[in-house]
C-alpha positions as CSV (number, residue, x, y, z in Angstrom):
1,X,117.4,94.6,154.6
2,X,115.5,92.5,157.1
3,X,112.2,94.2,156.3
4,X,112.7,93.8,152.5
5,X,113.6,90.1,153.0
6,X,110.5,89.6,155.0
7,X,108.3,91.2,152.3
8,X,110.1,89.1,149.6
9,X,109.5,85.9,151.5
10,X,105.9,86.7,152.0
11,X,105.3,87.6,148.4
12,X,107.1,84.4,147.1
13,X,105.1,82.2,149.5
14,X,101.9,83.5,148.0
15,X,102.7,82.6,144.4
16,X,101.7,78.9,144.8
17,X,98.4,80.0,146.2
18,X,97.7,82.2,143.1
19,X,98.6,79.3,140.8
20,X,96.4,77.0,142.7
21,X,93.4,79.4,142.5
22,X,93.9,79.8,138.8
23,X,94.0,76.1,138.2
24,X,90.9,75.6,140.3
25,X,89.0,78.2,138.3
26,X,90.0,76.6,135.0
27,X,89.0,73.2,136.3
28,X,85.6,74.4,137.5
29,X,85.0,76.2,134.2
30,X,85.9,73.0,132.2
31,X,83.4,71.0,134.3
32,X,80.6,73.5,133.9
33,X,77.7,72.5,131.6
34,X,77.5,73.9,128.1
35,X,79.9,74.3,125.2
36,X,81.7,77.7,124.9
37,X,82.7,77.0,121.3
38,X,79.0,76.4,120.5
39,X,78.1,79.7,122.1
40,X,80.7,81.5,120.1
41,X,79.7,79.9,116.8
42,X,76.0,80.2,117.4
43,X,73.3,77.6,118.0
44,X,72.8,76.8,114.3
45,X,76.5,76.6,113.3
46,X,77.6,73.2,111.8
47,X,79.7,70.9,114.0
48,X,82.7,71.4,111.8
49,X,82.6,75.2,112.6
50,X,82.2,74.5,116.3
51,X,85.2,72.1,116.2
52,X,87.3,74.7,114.4
53,X,86.5,77.4,117.0
54,X,87.2,74.9,119.8
55,X,90.6,74.2,118.3
56,X,91.4,77.9,117.8
57,X,90.6,78.8,121.4
58,X,92.3,75.6,122.8
59,X,89.3,73.9,124.2
60,X,90.3,70.6,122.5
61,X,93.6,70.5,124.5
62,X,94.0,68.8,127.9
63,X,93.5,71.1,130.9
64,X,97.2,70.9,131.9
65,X,98.3,72.2,128.5
66,X,95.7,75.0,128.6
67,X,96.7,75.8,132.2
68,X,100.5,76.0,131.4
69,X,99.8,78.1,128.3
70,X,97.5,80.5,130.2
71,X,100.1,80.9,133.0
72,X,102.7,81.9,130.4
73,X,100.3,84.4,128.9
74,X,99.4,86.0,132.2
75,X,103.0,86.4,133.2
76,X,103.5,88.3,129.9
77,X,100.4,90.5,130.8
78,X,98.1,88.8,128.3
79,X,94.8,87.7,129.8
80,X,93.4,86.5,126.5
81,X,90.5,87.8,124.4
82,X,86.9,87.8,125.3
83,X,84.7,85.3,123.4
84,X,81.8,87.7,123.4
85,X,83.3,91.1,122.5
86,X,86.5,90.1,120.8
87,X,88.3,92.7,122.9
88,X,91.4,92.0,125.1
89,X,90.4,90.9,128.6
90,X,93.0,93.1,130.2
91,X,91.5,96.2,128.6
92,X,88.0,95.4,130.0
93,X,89.4,94.7,133.5
94,X,91.5,97.9,133.5
95,X,88.3,99.9,132.5
96,X,86.2,98.4,135.3
97,X,88.8,98.1,138.1
98,X,88.6,101.7,139.3
99,X,84.8,101.4,140.1
100,X,85.3,98.2,142.1
101,X,88.3,99.5,144.0
102,X,86.5,102.8,144.8
103,X,83.5,101.0,146.3
104,X,85.6,98.5,148.3
105,X,88.2,101.0,149.6
106,X,85.5,103.6,150.5
107,X,83.4,100.9,152.2
108,X,86.4,99.7,154.3
109,X,87.3,103.3,155.3
110,X,83.7,104.0,156.4
111,X,83.7,100.7,158.3
112,X,86.9,101.7,160.2
113,X,85.4,105.1,161.0
114,X,82.5,103.4,162.7
115,X,84.3,100.4,164.1
116,X,86.9,102.2,166.3
117,X,84.6,104.5,168.4
118,X,81.8,101.9,168.7
119,X,84.2,99.1,169.8
120,X,85.9,101.4,172.3
121,X,82.5,102.4,173.7
122,X,81.3,98.8,173.9
123,X,84.5,97.6,175.6
124,X,84.5,100.5,178.1
125,X,81.7,98.8,180.1
126,X,81.2,95.2,178.9
127,X,77.6,94.0,179.2
128,X,76.5,97.6,179.9
129,X,73.6,99.3,178.0
130,X,75.8,100.7,175.3
131,X,77.5,97.4,174.8
132,X,74.2,95.6,174.5
133,X,72.9,98.1,171.9
134,X,76.0,97.9,169.8
135,X,76.1,94.1,169.9
136,X,72.4,93.9,168.9
137,X,73.1,96.3,166.0
138,X,76.1,94.2,165.0
139,X,74.0,91.0,165.0
140,X,71.5,92.7,162.7
141,X,74.2,93.9,160.4
142,X,75.6,90.3,160.1
143,X,72.1,88.9,159.4
144,X,71.0,91.4,156.8
145,X,71.7,90.2,153.2
146,X,73.8,92.6,151.3
147,X,71.6,92.6,148.2
148,X,68.5,93.4,150.4
149,X,70.4,96.3,152.1
150,X,71.3,97.6,148.6
151,X,67.7,97.4,147.5
152,X,66.5,99.2,150.7
153,X,69.1,101.9,150.2
154,X,67.7,102.5,146.7
155,X,64.1,102.5,147.7
156,X,64.3,104.4,151.0
157,X,67.1,106.9,150.2
158,X,68.0,107.2,146.5
159,X,64.6,107.2,145.0
160,X,62.8,109.5,147.6
161,X,65.6,112.1,147.8
162,X,66.9,111.9,144.2
163,X,70.3,112.7,145.6
164,X,72.0,109.6,144.4
165,X,72.0,107.8,141.1
166,X,70.2,104.4,141.1
167,X,71.9,103.0,138.0
168,X,75.3,103.7,136.5
169,X,77.8,106.4,137.5
170,X,76.7,109.4,135.4
171,X,78.9,112.0,133.7
172,X,81.5,114.0,135.5
173,X,83.5,113.5,138.7
174,X,80.6,114.9,140.9
175,X,78.1,112.3,139.6
176,X,80.7,109.6,139.9
177,X,81.3,110.5,143.6
178,X,77.6,110.5,144.3
179,X,77.2,107.2,142.6
180,X,79.8,105.7,144.9
181,X,78.2,106.9,148.2
182,X,75.3,104.4,148.7
183,X,77.3,101.3,147.4
184,X,80.1,102.2,149.7
185,X,77.7,102.5,152.7
186,X,76.2,99.1,151.8
187,X,79.6,97.5,151.7
188,X,80.5,99.1,155.0
189,X,77.4,97.8,156.7
190,X,78.2,94.3,155.5
191,X,81.7,94.3,157.1
192,X,81.4,96.6,160.1
193,X,79.8,94.1,162.6
194,X,82.7,91.5,162.5
195,X,85.2,94.3,162.8
196,X,83.5,95.8,165.9
197,X,83.2,92.3,167.5
198,X,86.9,91.6,167.0
199,X,88.1,95.0,168.2
200,X,85.7,95.0,171.2
201,X,87.1,91.6,172.3
202,X,90.7,92.8,171.9
203,X,90.0,96.0,173.9
204,X,88.4,94.0,176.7
205,X,91.4,91.7,176.9
206,X,93.7,94.7,176.9
207,X,91.8,96.4,179.7
208,X,93.0,93.7,182.2
209,X,96.5,93.2,180.7
210,X,99.4,93.6,183.1
211,X,101.0,96.5,181.3
212,X,97.7,98.4,181.2
213,X,97.2,97.8,184.9
214,X,100.7,99.0,185.5
215,X,100.1,102.1,183.5
216,X,97.1,102.9,185.6
217,X,99.2,102.7,188.8
218,X,101.5,105.2,187.2
219,X,98.7,107.6,186.7
220,X,97.6,107.1,183.1
221,X,93.9,107.4,182.7
222,X,91.3,108.3,180.1
223,X,92.4,109.2,176.6
224,X,96.1,108.9,177.5
225,X,95.7,105.3,178.6
226,X,93.5,104.5,175.7
227,X,95.8,106.0,173.1
228,X,99.2,105.0,174.4
229,X,98.6,101.6,175.8
230,X,95.3,100.1,174.6
231,X,94.7,101.3,171.0
232,X,98.4,100.9,170.1
233,X,98.4,97.3,171.1
234,X,95.0,96.7,169.4
235,X,96.3,97.8,166.0
236,X,97.9,94.5,164.9
237,X,94.7,92.4,165.3
238,X,92.6,95.2,163.8
239,X,94.9,95.3,160.8
240,X,94.4,91.5,160.3
241,X,90.6,91.5,160.7
242,X,90.4,94.6,158.4
243,X,92.4,92.8,155.7
244,X,90.1,89.8,156.0
245,X,87.0,92.0,155.8
246,X,88.4,94.0,152.9
247,X,88.7,90.8,151.0
248,X,85.1,90.1,151.8
249,X,84.2,93.6,150.6
250,X,85.9,93.0,147.3
251,X,83.7,90.0,146.6
252,X,80.7,91.9,148.1
253,X,81.1,94.4,145.3
254,X,79.8,91.8,142.9
255,X,76.3,92.0,144.6
256,X,76.5,95.7,145.2
257,X,77.5,96.5,141.6
258,X,74.7,94.4,140.2
259,X,72.1,96.1,142.5
260,X,73.3,99.6,141.6
261,X,74.1,98.9,138.0
262,X,77.7,100.0,138.4
263,X,80.1,99.2,135.5
264,X,82.7,97.4,137.7
265,X,84.4,94.1,137.8
266,X,81.6,92.5,139.8
267,X,79.0,93.4,137.2
268,X,81.4,92.2,134.5
269,X,81.9,88.9,136.3
270,X,78.2,88.2,136.4
271,X,77.8,88.9,132.7
272,X,80.8,86.9,131.8
273,X,79.7,83.9,133.8
274,X,76.2,84.0,132.4
275,X,77.6,84.0,128.8
276,X,80.3,81.4,129.6
277,X,83.0,83.8,128.5
278,X,85.9,81.8,129.8
279,X,88.8,84.2,129.2
280,X,86.9,87.0,131.0
281,X,85.9,84.8,134.0
282,X,89.5,83.6,134.3
283,X,90.8,87.2,134.1
284,X,88.4,88.4,136.7
285,X,89.2,85.5,139.0
286,X,92.9,86.0,138.9
287,X,92.6,89.8,139.4
288,X,90.3,89.2,142.4
289,X,92.7,86.6,143.8
290,X,95.7,88.9,143.3
291,X,93.9,91.8,145.1
292,X,92.9,89.6,148.1
293,X,96.4,88.1,148.3
294,X,97.9,91.6,148.1
295,X,95.6,92.7,151.0
296,X,97.0,89.9,153.2
297,X,100.5,90.8,152.1
298,X,100.0,94.4,153.0
299,X,98.5,93.4,156.4
300,X,101.6,91.3,157.1
301,X,103.9,94.1,156.1
302,X,102.1,96.7,158.2
303,X,101.9,94.3,161.2
304,X,105.7,93.7,160.9
305,X,106.3,97.5,160.8
306,X,104.1,98.0,163.9
307,X,105.3,94.9,165.8
308,X,108.9,93.8,164.9
309,X,108.3,90.5,166.7
310,X,106.1,89.5,163.7
311,X,109.1,89.9,161.4
312,X,111.4,88.0,163.6
313,X,109.1,85.0,164.0
314,X,108.3,84.8,160.3
């Protein structure tokens, strides 16, 4: 019961954050220049028609009323209707969500596969040759713009080899998988460096920890010492930093999807923002917010399962 109560408390504490994010999105959209009702009606529509459309979509109401009405809609699973297409927002998000999740999840998994061995290698001899090389590569990874990395991946890998699609996902599961490879690698590059830096610092601290020193005196060395005493205790901070970088990866998919022409939520958000499609922008914003909040909730739950002290102190 203690574990379920911990999860319930964490989930409930995140609800005000989601409500605040939704209100902030609505406020920023209402302050943005341009008239959505005019865009729906057309540039030559009479003012009476524009006023009628503004009334139909609720733009003539105070923001608090629109906010309360929208929250009730979202709780019922209704994200509204797109101004541009006339289709339910929820249907468009459901169609685009798998692409975004695939790129983000694959990118995080690739980053983890690279992070653990490189961080362990760098922490084995701090300020040694391997450590210097890994830190330099990490600094380069942080400094490279994600959009530029995506363009270079297309120009230097996709186009010369012809192995990977450069726009869209193509027909069939095989083409879909190939279309996900380079975007996932680009996302991994954008988040690997901070993860290596965090895990390296943790491993160096653990190297001199009292319980690790005691384990050495008991005869633990090499992989046994690394696996049973160092990596096990490095897992909680790694989970936390991975959740943070996974959130960054989700928003990074906006840039990556545009570069590779992927039909995901990132691409949809850019199009919706450019056309001032308020319901779509709000729908994307709340789904992205829910995903990021869910990542932190999952990280808290996993940390509590790994280290019961987290559950006790919460």
